[in-house]
C-alpha positions in Angstrom: 0.0 0.0 0.0 1.6 3.3 -1.1 1.3 6.5 0.9 1.3 9.7 -1.0 3.7 12.4 0.3 1.0 15.0 -0.2 -1.9 13.3 1.6 -2.0 11.5 4.9 -4.2 8.5 3.9 -3.4 5.3 2.1 -4.1 4.9 -1.6 -7.0 2.4 -1.6 -10.7 2.3 -1.6 -12.2 3.1 1.8 -15.9 2.5 1.5 -18.6 1.6 -1.0 -22.0 3.1 -1.7 -25.0 1.7 -3.6 -26.8 3.9 -6.0 -29.6 3.3 -8.4 -28.8 4.5 -11.9 -30.9 4.2 -15.1 -30.2 1.1 -17.1 -31.2 0.6 -20.7 -34.9 1.2 -20.9 -36.7 2.5 -17.8 -35.5 0.0 -15.2 -33.2 1.3 -12.5 -30.1 -0.8 -11.9 -28.2 -0.9 -8.7 -24.5 -0.2 -9.1 -21.7 -0.2 -6.5 -19.4 2.8 -6.3 -16.1 2.8 -4.4 -14.7 5.7 -2.5 -11.3 6.7 -3.8 -9.2 8.6 -1.3 -8.8 11.8 -3.2 -9.8 15.4 -2.7 -12.7 15.8 -5.0 -16.3 17.0 -4.8 -17.7 13.5 -4.8 -14.7 11.1 -4.7 -16.4 7.9 -6.0 -15.9 5.8 -9.1 -17.7 2.6 -10.2 -16.3 -0.4 -8.3 -14.3 -2.8 -10.4 -12.2 -1.7 -13.4 -12.8 2.1 -13.1 -11.8 2.5 -9.5 -9.0 -0.1 -9.7 -7.5 1.4 -12.8 -7.7 4.9 -11.3 -5.8 3.7 -8.2 -3.3 1.9 -10.5 -2.8 5.1 -12.6 -2.3 7.1 -9.4 0.4 4.7 -8.2 2.2 4.8 -11.6 2.2 8.6 -11.5 3.7 8.6 -8.0 6.5 6.3 -9.0 7.3 7.7 -12.4 6.6 11.4 -11.9 7.5 11.6 -8.2 4.3 13.1 -6.8 0.7 12.3 -6.3 -0.9 14.2 -9.1 -4.3 12.5 -8.7 -4.6 13.3 -5.0 -6.8 16.2 -6.0 -9.4 16.0 -8.8 -11.7 18.6 -10.2 -14.6 16.3 -10.7 -15.6 12.6 -10.3 -19.0 11.1 -9.5 -22.1 13.3 -10.3 -25.7 12.5 -9.3 -27.6 11.1 -12.3 -30.0 14.1 -12.3 -27.2 16.7 -12.0 -27.6 19.7 -14.2 -24.9 22.4 -14.4 -25.2 26.0 -15.5 -21.5 26.0 -16.5 -20.8 26.3 -20.2 -19.6 23.0 -21.8 -20.9 20.6 -19.0 -22.6 17.7 -20.7 -25.9 16.4 -19.2 -25.0 12.9 -20.4 -21.5 12.8 -18.8 -19.7 9.6 -17.9 -19.2 11.2 -14.5 -22.8 10.1 -13.8 -21.9 6.4 -14.3 -18.8 6.7 -12.2 -16.6 6.1 -15.2 -14.8 9.5 -15.5 -12.6 11.9 -13.7 -11.3 15.4 -14.3 -7.8 16.0 -13.0 -6.7 19.2 -11.2 -6.2 21.7 -13.9 -4.5 24.2 -11.5 -1.5 22.0 -10.9 1.5 24.0 -12.0 3.3 20.8 -13.2 0.7 20.2 -16.0 1.8 20.7 -19.6 -0.7 20.4 -22.4 0.3 19.7 -26.0 -2.3 20.0 -28.8 -2.8 17.0 -31.1 -4.7 17.1 -34.4 -6.7 14.0 -35.2 -9.4 13.3 -37.8 -12.0 13.3 -35.0 -10.9 16.8 -33.8 -8.5 18.5 -31.4 -7.1 16.6 -28.4 -4.5 17.5 -25.8 -1.8 15.2 -24.5 -1.0 15.9 -20.9 2.6 15.7 -19.6 3.7 16.3 -16.0 6.9 17.9 -15.1 8.7 15.3 -13.0 9.6 16.1 -9.4 13.2 15.2 -9.9 14.9 16.9 -12.9 18.1 14.8 -12.7 17.1 12.1 -15.2 15.9 9.6 -12.7 12.2 10.2 -13.5 10.5 10.7 -16.8 12.1 11.5 -20.1 13.8 14.7 -21.3 11.6 16.4 -23.8 11.4 19.7 -25.7 7.7 20.5 -25.8 5.7 23.3 -27.4 2.8 23.6 -25.0 -0.5 25.5 -25.1 -0.2 26.5 -21.5 3.5 27.2 -20.8 5.1 28.0 -24.1 8.3 26.1 -25.0 9.5 23.8 -22.2 12.5 21.6 -21.9 12.3 19.3 -18.9 12.1 15.7 -17.7 8.4 14.9 -18.1 6.0 12.0 -17.6 3.4 11.3 -20.3 0.3 11.1 -18.2 -1.9 10.6 -21.3 0.0 7.5 -22.4 -0.1 6.0 -18.8 -3.9 6.7 -18.6 -4.6 5.2 -22.0 -2.6 2.1 -21.1 -4.9 1.5 -18.2 -8.2 1.9 -20.2 -8.8 5.6 -19.8 -9.5 7.7 -22.9 -9.6 11.4 -23.7 -12.4 13.2 -25.4 -12.0 15.8 -28.2 -12.3 19.5 -27.5 -15.8 20.9 -28.0 -16.6 23.4 -30.7 -15.5 26.9 -29.7 -12.6 25.8 -27.6 -10.5 28.7 -28.9 -12.9 31.3 -27.4 -14.2 29.3 -24.5 -11.4 27.6 -22.4 -13.9 25.3 -20.7 -14.5 23.6 -24.0 -10.9 22.3 -24.3 -11.7 19.2 -22.1 -7.9 18.3 -21.8 -8.5 17.4 -18.1 -11.3 14.8 -18.7 -10.6 11.1 -18.8 -13.3 8.4 -19.1 -13.8 4.7 -19.7 
């Protein structure tokens, strides 16, 4: 069991809750959600692969980047009837099924690099490693959207997340004028 240097609790699921969510059709289906020990508005993910893979991703980041990047998340579980007045918040979000998380966008170690794909614009997230002596990450020269040109030892958060079953979503239309439409912080199953 790993202990994060930034939080005083073990990295493991602490409790479970049962919620009724809509299944296909009109029947409600009981699902089990696991508490993940992070600072987030509602720190729950669906038990099984989502919560386990989140914890595994968290451990990989701690070892390879040198800090507990996922100790704080901007969003996780949302009630199934949640509606937001914020621009760009989807009513049909995977947050409602416990299969999505938004990482902490305010972390100063986040570097985002734009990627062009046929499906749209995506961002790859790199983290500036805690140690810059070559013992963590790989040295890279990056042209970022949030910090300009950066040369540093970095950890490819996106590659690690994707290797554990998490995927990014494309930026929403109007991302150039509305920063909340970039969606670089959102990962889902």
